[in-house]
C-alpha positions as CSV (number, residue, x, y, z in Angstrom):
1,M,6.5,-13.0,-11.4
2,K,7.7,-11.1,-8.3
3,V,4.9,-9.7,-6.2
4,L,6.0,-6.9,-3.8
5,L,3.7,-6.8,-0.8
6,L,3.8,-3.4,0.9
7,H,2.2,-3.1,4.4
8,G,0.2,-0.4,5.9
9,W,0.6,1.8,9.0
10,P,0.8,0.8,11.9
11,L,1.1,-2.8,10.7
12,S,4.1,-4.7,9.5
13,E,4.8,-7.2,6.7
14,R,3.2,-9.9,9.0
15,M,-0.2,-8.6,7.7
16,W,0.5,-10.6,4.5
17,V,1.1,-14.0,6.0
18,Q,-1.8,-15.7,4.3
19,Q,-1.2,-14.1,0.9
20,V,2.5,-15.1,1.0
21,S,1.6,-18.7,1.4
22,S,-1.0,-18.6,-1.4
23,L,1.3,-16.7,-3.8
24,R,4.0,-19.3,-3.4
25,K,1.6,-22.1,-3.9
26,H,0.5,-20.6,-7.2
27,G,4.1,-20.1,-8.5
28,F,4.6,-16.4,-7.7
29,E,7.6,-14.9,-5.8
30,P,6.3,-12.8,-2.9
31,I,8.7,-10.1,-1.5
32,V,7.6,-8.6,1.8
33,P,9.9,-5.7,2.9
34,H,9.7,-3.9,6.2
35,L,9.0,-0.2,5.4
36,Y,9.8,1.4,8.8
37,G,13.3,2.7,9.4
38,R,13.9,3.8,5.8
39,G,13.8,7.5,6.4
40,P,11.2,10.3,6.1
41,S,10.5,10.0,2.4
42,I,8.2,7.5,0.6
43,D,10.0,8.4,-2.6
44,G,13.2,7.4,-0.9
45,W,11.7,4.1,0.2
46,A,10.8,3.4,-3.4
47,A,14.4,4.2,-4.5
48,Q,15.7,1.7,-1.9
49,L,13.3,-1.0,-3.0
50,L,14.2,-0.6,-6.6
51,R,17.9,-1.0,-5.7
52,D,17.2,-4.1,-3.5
53,N,15.0,-5.9,-6.1
54,D,15.9,-6.4,-9.7
55,G,13.7,-7.1,-12.7
56,T,10.0,-6.5,-13.0
57,F,7.2,-7.0,-10.4
58,V,3.7,-6.2,-9.3
59,P,3.5,-4.0,-6.2
60,V,0.5,-4.6,-3.9
61,G,0.2,-1.7,-1.4
62,A,-2.1,-1.4,1.5
63,S,-2.8,2.2,2.6
64,M,0.8,3.5,3.3
65,G,2.1,0.7,1.1
66,G,-0.1,2.0,-1.7
67,Y,1.7,5.3,-1.6
68,C,5.0,3.5,-1.9
69,A,3.6,1.4,-4.8
70,L,2.8,4.5,-6.7
71,A,6.2,6.0,-6.0
72,L,7.7,2.9,-7.5
73,A,5.6,3.4,-10.6
74,R,6.7,7.0,-10.8
75,R,10.4,6.2,-10.5
76,A,10.5,3.1,-12.7
77,P,7.3,2.6,-14.8
78,E,9.1,0.2,-17.1
79,R,9.6,-2.2,-14.2
80,I,6.1,-2.1,-12.8
81,V,3.9,-4.4,-14.9
82,G,0.8,-4.1,-12.7
83,L,-0.4,-2.3,-9.6
84,V,-2.8,-3.2,-6.7
85,L,-3.8,-0.4,-4.3
86,V,-5.7,-1.5,-1.2
87,G,-7.4,1.1,0.9
88,S,-5.1,3.7,-0.6
89,R,-5.3,6.9,-2.6
90,A,-3.1,8.7,-5.2
91,G,-3.6,12.2,-4.0
92,A,-1.6,14.1,-1.4
93,D,-2.9,14.7,2.1
94,T,-5.5,17.4,2.7
95,F,-4.7,20.2,5.2
96,E,-7.0,18.5,7.7
97,R,-5.3,15.1,7.2
98,R,-1.8,16.7,7.6
99,R,-2.9,18.2,10.9
100,Q,-4.2,14.8,12.1
101,R,-0.8,13.3,11.2
102,D,1.0,16.1,13.1
103,D,-1.1,15.3,16.2
104,Q,-0.2,11.5,15.8
105,I,3.5,12.3,15.4
106,A,3.5,14.6,18.5
107,E,1.7,12.0,20.5
108,L,4.1,9.2,19.5
109,R,7.1,11.3,20.4
110,A,5.7,12.5,23.7
111,R,4.1,9.3,25.0
112,G,5.7,6.4,23.0
113,V,4.0,3.5,21.4
114,P,0.3,3.5,22.5
115,P,-1.2,0.5,24.3
116,E,-3.2,-0.6,21.3
117,L,0.0,-1.0,19.3
118,E,2.0,-2.7,22.1
119,D,2.5,-5.8,19.9
120,T,4.6,-3.9,17.4
121,D,8.4,-4.5,17.2
122,D,8.9,-0.9,15.9
123,T,9.8,2.1,18.0
124,A,7.6,5.1,18.4
125,E,10.2,7.1,16.5
126,D,10.0,4.8,13.5
127,L,6.2,5.0,13.5
128,A,6.4,8.8,13.8
129,V,8.8,9.1,10.9
130,A,6.6,6.9,8.7
131,Q,3.7,9.3,9.5
132,E,6.0,12.2,8.4
133,A,6.7,10.4,5.1
134,M,3.0,9.9,4.5
135,R,2.2,13.5,5.4
136,D,4.9,14.9,3.0
137,R,4.3,12.6,0.1
138,M,3.8,13.9,-3.4
139,D,0.4,13.9,-5.2
140,L,0.7,11.0,-7.6
141,S,-2.7,11.2,-9.2
142,G,-1.0,11.7,-12.6
143,V,1.1,8.6,-12.1
144,A,-2.1,6.5,-11.5
145,A,-3.9,8.0,-14.5
146,S,-1.0,7.5,-16.9
147,F,0.1,4.1,-15.6
148,G,0.4,1.8,-18.6
149,G,-0.4,-1.5,-17.0
150,P,-3.5,-2.9,-15.3
151,L,-4.4,-1.2,-12.0
152,L,-6.6,-2.9,-9.4
153,V,-8.2,-0.8,-6.7
154,C,-9.6,-2.5,-3.6
155,V,-11.6,-0.9,-0.9
156,G,-13.9,-1.9,2.0
157,D,-17.3,-0.2,2.1
158,R,-16.7,0.4,5.8
159,D,-13.3,2.0,5.3
160,E,-13.3,5.2,7.4
161,I,-10.3,6.7,5.7
162,V,-10.8,6.0,2.0
163,S,-14.3,6.1,0.5
164,V,-15.7,3.8,-2.1
165,E,-16.4,6.8,-4.3
166,E,-12.8,8.1,-4.1
167,S,-11.6,4.6,-5.0
168,R,-14.0,4.4,-7.9
169,E,-12.7,7.7,-9.2
170,L,-9.1,6.4,-8.9
171,A,-9.9,3.3,-10.8
172,S,-11.8,5.2,-13.5
173,S,-8.9,7.7,-14.0
174,A,-6.5,4.9,-15.0
175,L,-5.9,3.7,-18.5
176,S,-6.8,0.1,-17.4
177,G,-8.3,0.4,-14.0
178,T,-10.8,-1.9,-12.1
179,L,-12.5,-1.5,-8.8
180,E,-13.2,-4.3,-6.2
181,V,-15.5,-3.3,-3.3
182,F,-15.4,-5.5,-0.2
183,V,-18.8,-5.3,1.4
184,G,-18.5,-5.3,5.2
185,A,-14.7,-4.8,5.3
186,G,-12.9,-1.8,6.8
187,H,-9.6,-0.2,6.0
188,F,-7.5,-3.3,5.8
189,V,-9.5,-5.6,3.6
190,S,-6.8,-8.3,3.5
191,L,-7.2,-8.8,7.2
192,D,-11.0,-8.3,7.4
193,Q,-11.7,-10.7,4.5
194,P,-8.5,-12.6,3.8
195,E,-9.9,-15.5,1.8
196,R,-11.8,-13.2,-0.6
197,F,-8.9,-10.8,-0.9
198,T,-6.5,-13.6,-1.7
199,S,-8.9,-14.9,-4.4
200,V,-9.2,-11.4,-6.0
201,L,-5.5,-10.9,-5.9
202,L,-4.7,-14.3,-7.5
203,D,-7.3,-13.7,-10.2
204,F,-5.6,-10.3,-11.0
205,L,-2.2,-11.9,-11.0
206,S,-3.2,-14.8,-13.2
207,Q,-2.5,-12.7,-16.3
208,W,1.2,-13.1,-15.5
209,Q,1.1,-16.7,-14.4
210,T,3.3,-19.1,-16.5
């Protein structure tokens, strides 16, 4: 089974290094695309990924990557056999969140990549365009609720962006949704608790293991 690992902002596909190794060891085929530089539409990113990768797969999306995972399920539900959303949500941005993104976009374009992101290989413009894509994404709550396969929602109880309660509601809205709370973890649980996250992910994926 192909597992599409979709990174969050401002990280890159390198965030999945430990999971890639474990997935291969257990017989899965991890695919780790770079999401920046694909234009200002997450729906457009999904269209590109569907063209680039044939067959069926399980998208695993962290934050921004989760928005892309849901866009994949909206475009090609017959090809998405399972979904994992990590520190992500199905709804569109609130007015306040859109305004915060506008401020981040303006800052990136005015001052460039900030010092705390100096290790990134991506340009300030690519990071800004990704923020635009997140800001303008569709509300895909209906996609999550009607998704026919199993949906796993993971969240850290110290996540300052996505709450445990919101994640619980997302999992409960799905036809076959489950919630996994990572006590002590923040927004990127796969980095804060990599061993436990990998174990949870492999357990979820075992239903497609041959």
